[in-house]
C-alpha positions in Angstrom: -68.2 0.2 14.9 -64.8 0.8 16.5 -65.8 -1.4 19.5 -66.9 -4.2 17.2 -63.6 -4.0 15.2 -61.6 -4.1 18.5 -63.5 -7.2 19.5 -62.8 -8.8 16.2 -59.2 -7.8 16.3 -58.9 -9.4 19.7 -60.5 -12.6 18.3 -58.0 -12.5 15.4 -55.2 -12.1 17.9 -56.4 -15.2 19.8 -56.6 -17.0 16.5 -53.0 -16.0 15.6 -51.7 -17.1 19.0 -53.5 -20.5 18.6 -52.0 -20.9 15.1 -48.6 -20.0 16.3 -48.9 -22.7 19.1 -50.0 -25.2 16.4 -47.0 -24.2 14.3 -44.6 -24.8 17.2 -46.2 -28.1 18.0 -46.0 -29.1 14.3 -42.3 -28.1 14.2 -41.6 -30.4 17.2 -43.5 -33.2 15.6 -41.6 -32.9 12.3 -38.3 -32.7 14.2 -39.1 -35.9 16.1 -40.2 -37.7 12.9 -37.0 -36.6 11.2 -34.9 -38.0 14.0 -37.0 -41.2 14.1 -36.5 -41.7 10.3 -32.8 -41.1 10.7 -32.1 -43.4 13.6 -34.9 -46.0 13.4 -33.1 -48.1 10.7 -29.9 -48.2 12.9 -31.9 -49.4 15.9 -33.8 -52.0 13.9 -30.5 -53.3 12.5 -29.0 -53.6 15.9 -32.0 -55.5 17.2 -31.9 -57.8 14.1 -28.2 -58.6 14.8 -28.9 -59.3 18.5 -31.7 -61.7 17.5 -29.5 -63.5 15.0 -26.7 -63.9 17.6 -29.3 -65.2 20.1 -30.7 -67.7 17.7 -27.2 -68.9 16.7 -26.2 -69.4 20.4 -29.3 -71.5 20.9 -28.4 -73.8 18.0 -24.9 -74.2 19.3 -26.1 -75.3 22.7 -28.8 -77.7 21.5 -28.6 -81.1 23.3 -26.8 -83.7 21.3 -29.6 -86.3 22.0 -32.2 -84.3 20.2 -29.9 -83.7 17.3 -29.2 -87.4 17.0 -32.9 -88.3 17.2 -33.8 -85.8 14.5 -31.0 -87.1 12.3 -32.2 -90.7 12.8 -35.7 -89.8 11.7 -34.5 -88.1 8.6 -32.3 -91.1 7.7 -35.1 -93.7 8.2 -37.7 -91.7 6.4 -40.2 -92.1 9.2 -43.0 -89.6 9.4 -45.4 -89.1 12.3 -48.8 -90.7 11.9 -50.6 -87.5 12.5 -48.7 -85.9 9.7 -49.8 -88.8 7.3 -53.4 -88.4 8.4 -53.3 -84.7 7.7 -51.8 -85.2 4.3 -54.5 -87.8 3.5 -57.3 -85.5 4.6 -56.0 -82.7 2.4 -55.7 -85.1 -0.6 -59.2 -86.4 -0.1 -60.7 -82.9 0.2 -59.0 -81.8 -3.0 -60.3 -84.9 -4.9 -63.9 -84.4 -3.6 -64.7 -81.5 -4.9 -63.5 -79.1 -5.5 -64.4 -76.4 -7.7 -67.0 -75.3 -5.1 -64.4 -75.6 -2.4 -62.0 -73.4 -4.2 -64.7 -70.8 -4.8 -65.6 -70.8 -1.2 -62.0 -70.4 -0.1 -61.4 -67.6 -2.5 -64.5 -65.9 -1.2 -63.2 -66.2 2.4 -59.8 -64.8 1.4 -61.6 -61.7 0.0 -63.6 -61.2 3.2 -60.6 -61.7 5.5 -58.4 -59.4 3.4 -59.9 -56.6 5.5 -57.3 -53.9 5.5 -56.5 -54.3 1.8 -60.1 -54.6 0.6 -61.8 -52.2 3.0 -59.2 -49.5 3.4 -60.7 -46.3 2.2 -58.6 -44.0 0.0 -57.6 -40.6 1.4 -60.9 -38.7 1.6 -63.0 -41.6 2.6 -61.6 -41.9 6.1 -64.1 -42.0 8.9 -66.7 -43.9 6.9 -68.6 -41.1 5.2 -66.0 -38.7 4.1 -66.9 -38.9 0.4 -70.5 -39.7 0.8 -71.3 -36.0 0.2 -69.4 -35.9 -3.1 -71.1 -36.3 -6.4 -70.7 -39.9 -7.7 -69.6 -40.6 -11.3 -72.2 -39.4 -13.7 -74.0 -42.0 -15.8 -73.0 -42.0 -19.5 -75.4 -40.1 -21.8 -76.2 -41.3 -25.3 -75.4 -39.0 -28.2 -79.1 -38.4 -28.7 -79.5 -37.5 -25.1 -76.6 -35.0 -25.3 -78.3 -33.3 -28.3 -81.5 -33.1 -26.4 -79.7 -31.6 -23.4 -77.9 -29.1 -25.6 -81.2 -28.0 -27.2 -82.7 -27.5 -23.8 -79.7 -25.5 -22.7 -79.0 -28.0 -19.8 -75.5 -28.9 -21.1 -74.3 -25.4 -21.7 -71.7 -24.0 -19.4 -71.9 -20.2 -19.4 -68.7 -18.6 -20.6 -68.0 -15.3 -18.8 -66.3 -12.5 -20.8 -65.7 -8.8 -20.6 -64.8 -6.5 -23.5 -62.4 -3.6 -23.8 -64.2 -0.6 -25.2 -63.3 2.9 -26.4 -64.2 4.1 -22.8 -61.9 1.6 -21.1 -59.4 3.6 -19.1 -55.8 2.6 -18.6 -54.5 2.7 -15.0 -51.1 4.1 -14.3 -49.4 5.0 -11.1 -52.1 7.6 -10.5 -55.8 7.6 -11.2 -57.6 10.4 -12.9 -58.5 11.7 -9.5 -54.8 12.2 -8.8 -54.7 9.5 -6.1 -51.8 7.0 -6.2 -52.5 3.5 -7.4 -50.2 0.8 -6.0 -51.0 -2.5 -7.6 -49.1 -3.5 -10.7 -52.0 -5.4 -12.2 -55.7 -4.5 -12.1 -59.0 -4.8 -13.8 -62.5 -3.4 -13.1 -65.5 -5.0 -14.8 -69.0 -3.7 -15.1 -71.2 -6.8 -14.8 -74.3 -5.1 -16.3 -72.6 -4.3 -19.6 -69.8 -6.8 -19.4 -67.4 -4.1 -20.3 -63.9 -3.5 -18.8 -64.0 0.0 -17.2 -60.3 0.2 -16.3 -57.3 -2.1 -16.6 -53.6 -2.3 -16.0 -51.7 -5.3 -17.5 -55.0 -7.2 -17.1 -53.9 -10.0 -19.5 -50.4 -10.5 -18.2 -49.6 -13.7 -16.3 -49.5 -13.6 -12.5 -49.5 -16.2 -9.7 -53.1 -15.9 -8.3 -51.9 -16.9 -4.8 -54.9 -17.5 -2.4 -57.3 -16.0 -4.9 -57.1 -19.6 -6.2 -59.5 -20.6 -3.4 -62.3 -18.8 -5.2 -62.2 -21.6 -7.8 -61.6 -24.2 -5.1 -64.9 -23.4 -3.4 -66.7 -23.1 -6.7 -65.6 -26.6 -7.9 -66.3 -28.1 -4.4 -69.8 -26.4 -4.2 -70.7 -27.9 -7.6 -69.8 -31.4 -6.3 -70.9 -31.5 -2.7 -74.2 -33.0 -1.8 -74.3 -32.8 2.0 -72.9 -29.8 3.8 -73.6 -31.4 7.2 -71.4 -34.3 6.4 -68.0 -34.4 8.2 -64.4 -34.9 7.3 -61.7 -36.1 9.6 -58.6 -34.0 9.4 -55.4 -36.0 8.7 -51.8 -35.5 9.6 -50.9 -35.2 5.9 -53.3 -32.2 5.6 -52.1 -30.4 8.7 -48.5 -31.1 7.7 -49.1 -29.7 4.2 -50.0 -26.2 5.4 -47.1 -26.1 7.8 -44.5 -27.3 5.4 -45.6 -24.8 2.7 -45.9 -21.9 5.2 -49.6 -21.4 4.5 -52.3 -19.7 6.5 -54.5 -22.0 8.5 -58.1 -22.1 9.7 -56.8 -23.9 12.8 -58.2 -27.3 12.5 -56.3 -30.1 14.2 -55.4 -33.7 13.3 -58.3 -36.1 13.9 -60.8 -33.3 14.3 -64.2 -34.0 12.8 -65.1 -30.9 10.8 -68.3 -30.3 9.0 -68.1 -29.7 5.2 -69.9 -26.4 5.8 -67.1 -25.3 8.1 -64.5 -26.3 5.6 -66.0 -23.8 3.1 -65.9 -20.9 5.5 -62.4 -22.0 6.7 -61.2 -21.9 3.1 -62.3 -18.3 2.5 -62.4 -16.2 5.7 -58.9 -17.1 7.1 -57.7 -18.4 3.8 -57.0 -21.8 5.4 -54.9 -24.2 3.5 -56.0 -27.0 5.9 -59.7 -26.3 5.0 -59.1 -26.0 1.2 -57.0 -29.2 1.1 -59.6 -31.1 3.2 -62.3 -30.0 0.7 -60.3 -31.2 -2.2 -59.7 -34.6 -0.6 -63.3 -34.9 0.5 -64.6 -34.2 -3.0 -62.1 -36.0 -5.2 -60.1 -38.4 -2.9 -56.8 -36.5 -3.4 -55.6 -33.1 -4.3 -54.2 -34.1 -7.7 -57.6 -35.4 -8.9 -59.3 -32.2 -7.6 -56.9 -30.0 -9.4 -57.8 -31.8 -12.6 -61.4 -30.9 -11.9 -60.3 -27.3 -11.4 -58.6 -27.2 -14.7 -61.6 -28.8 -16.4 -63.7 -26.0 -14.9 -61.2 -23.4 -16.2 -61.6 -25.0 -19.7 -65.4 -24.8 -19.4 -65.1 -21.1 -18.6 -63.0 -20.6 -21.7 -59.9 -19.6 -19.8 -57.6 -22.5 -20.3 -55.3 -20.6 -22.7 -54.1 -18.3 -19.9 -55.0 -20.0 -16.6 -53.7 -23.3 -15.1 -53.6 -24.6 -11.6 -51.3 -27.1 -9.9 -52.8 -26.9 -6.4 -56.0 -26.0 -4.7 -54.4 -23.6 -2.2 -52.4 -21.0 -4.2 -48.9 -22.1 -3.4 -46.4 -20.7 -5.9 -45.5 -22.9 -8.8 -44.3 -21.9 -12.3 -47.2 -23.8 -13.8 -49.7 -22.3 -11.4 -50.8 -19.1 -13.1 -53.6 -16.8 -14.2 -54.3 -13.2 -15.1 -56.3 -10.6 -13.2 -58.8 -10.7 -16.1 -59.3 -14.4 -15.8 -59.6 -14.2 -12.0 -62.4 -11.6 -12.5 -64.2 -14.1 -14.8 -63.7 -16.9 -12.2 -65.0 -14.5 -9.5 -68.1 -13.8 -11.6 -68.8 -17.5 -12.0 -68.4 -17.9 -8.2 -70.9 -15.2 -7.3 -73.3 -16.7 -9.8 -73.4 -19.7 -7.4 -75.6 -18.7 -4.5 -73.8 -20.8 -1.9 -70.3 -19.6 -2.9 -71.6 -16.0 -2.9 -73.0 -16.5 0.6 -69.6 -17.9 1.9 -67.6 -15.0 0.4 -70.1 -12.5 1.8 -69.6 -13.5 5.4 -67.6 -11.0 7.5 -67.4 -13.4 10.5 -68.2 -17.0 11.2 -67.8 -19.4 14.1 -67.3 -23.1 13.3 -69.2 -25.9 15.0 -68.1 -27.2 18.3 -65.8 -30.2 18.2 -63.8 -32.2 20.7 -60.7 -30.2 19.9 -62.6 -26.8 19.8 -65.6 -27.0 22.2 -66.4 -23.3 21.5 -65.7 -23.5 17.8 -63.2 -21.4 16.0 -63.9 -17.7 15.4 -63.1 -16.7 11.8 -63.2 -13.3 10.1 -62.8 -12.0 6.5 -60.0 -9.4 7.0 -60.6 -7.8 3.6 -64.3 -7.2 4.1 -63.8 -5.9 7.6 -61.2 -3.4 6.5 -62.9 -2.1 3.4 -66.4 -1.7 4.8 -65.5 1.7 6.3 -63.9 3.0 3.1 -65.6 5.3 0.7 -66.3 3.0 -2.3 -69.4 4.7 -3.7 -71.4 1.7 -2.8 -70.9 -1.6 -0.8 -68.2 -4.3 -1.2 -70.1 -7.6 -0.9 -67.5 -10.3 -1.4 -63.8 -10.5 -1.2 -60.9 -13.0 -1.3 -57.3 -11.9 -0.7 -54.0 -13.6 -1.6 -50.3 -13.2 -1.1 -47.2 -14.8 -2.4 -43.9 -13.0 -2.8 -44.1 -13.2 -6.6 -47.5 -11.5 -6.7 -47.4 -9.4 -3.6 -50.8 -8.5 -2.0 -53.7 -9.3 -4.3 -57.5 -9.6 -4.0 -60.6 -10.3 -6.0 -63.8 -8.5 -4.9 -67.4 -7.9 -5.9 -69.3 -4.7 -5.1 -72.6 -2.9 -5.9 -73.2 0.8 -6.2 -76.1 2.7 -4.8 -78.2 1.9 -7.9 -77.6 -1.9 -7.5 -75.2 -2.2 -10.4 -72.5 -4.9 -9.9 -68.7 -4.7 -10.4 -65.8 -7.0 -10.0 -62.3 -5.8 -9.2 -59.1 -7.8 -9.2 -55.7 -6.5 -8.4 -52.3 -8.0 -7.9 -48.8 -7.0 -6.7 -49.4 -4.2 -4.2 -46.7 -3.9 -1.7 -49.0 -4.2 1.3 -52.5 -5.5 2.1 -53.6 -2.1 3.1 -52.6 -0.6 -0.2 -54.3 -3.5 -1.9 -57.6 -2.6 -0.1 -57.0 1.1 -0.9 -56.7 0.3 -4.6 -60.0 -1.5 -4.6 -61.8 1.3 -2.8 -60.4 3.9 -5.1 -61.4 2.1 -8.3 -64.9 1.4 -7.0 -65.3 5.0 -5.9 -64.1 6.5 -9.2 -66.2 4.4 -11.6 -69.3 3.6 -9.5 -70.1 7.3 -9.3 -69.7 8.0 -13.1 
């Protein structure tokens, strides 16, 4: 076990070094672009002035004979025969027929418009980048909707958990006497749908990268082909750098499989992978976030949860509660594919031109909690961090009898204490 952890830590260190190199390269690129934007207009203005001066000097030095000949033609009203022939041809064509001719010409304009007509929106670059996303659903008649509802096909399960007389409050210390560091927490028994323990579970927090649990759930419900590919863009790689986000390590112009984007979103909490998924599915992040908020509404959580981005970047209007995140986590593990992604301890992406050996990814939370005494096994986990919410995490575990639990905590003052809080809660309540 120790040897395996050391190997993974070495891989993580290589990954950190690669990400740091990418950050430095991105910093140089942005610096160059800022200088270019600053001085390019000045250079363009100088070139324009030079061209005007050059054109003016040519006019001033034009031979007088040519000028006199041009003036004579203008005065006499003479026109070149070729010009008259051309005008007559155009006139005759317009008289002959011309509704069909106009239609043909307009069709040609459409074909030749190329860049304007064929330019794919962001997310359709490289030909097939939205081919895996679900197309717009056909409209269903009112009768059809009633039939679907009767069949149960149109019902979205709403996840809830109840406070009972046995629900225990969590303070600075647990009943065991052990210290508890997180300021917000909830532990849910999935068999009974009861809240076993809580601490300010309904208070508003910023969910940080726990947001990505909903990101992969919405994406998983809308992706058709996991083997499809997406071309990483400069805008996507810039986004993570500018907002100081963690990264999976994908590079500009890299052809990444959709499957790899899912794992890149969860294991290293990659903003590049999450944003690429959003663009692939919806065309842009804004539209994808609308889909996320519709999902929140379907889950019955719209009164206390709202998202403004798919990554977890801090925003006053990007908020949730640890209770709501527990319900989102429950919805995610009910999706077999999402559960599989969040269960992975390690993963290596497919070989690409930029990464011939793939990128080694690991779920730091799962690798660090697996040797803790939890009274069972922690199956899935997704961490997060922003200054306003400290270290936070959402996890799913089963005890020795197979009973399932979800734990969500926020605002611990270190990731290790966040992990410690999850282990302590599972241990105390899984054994009762």
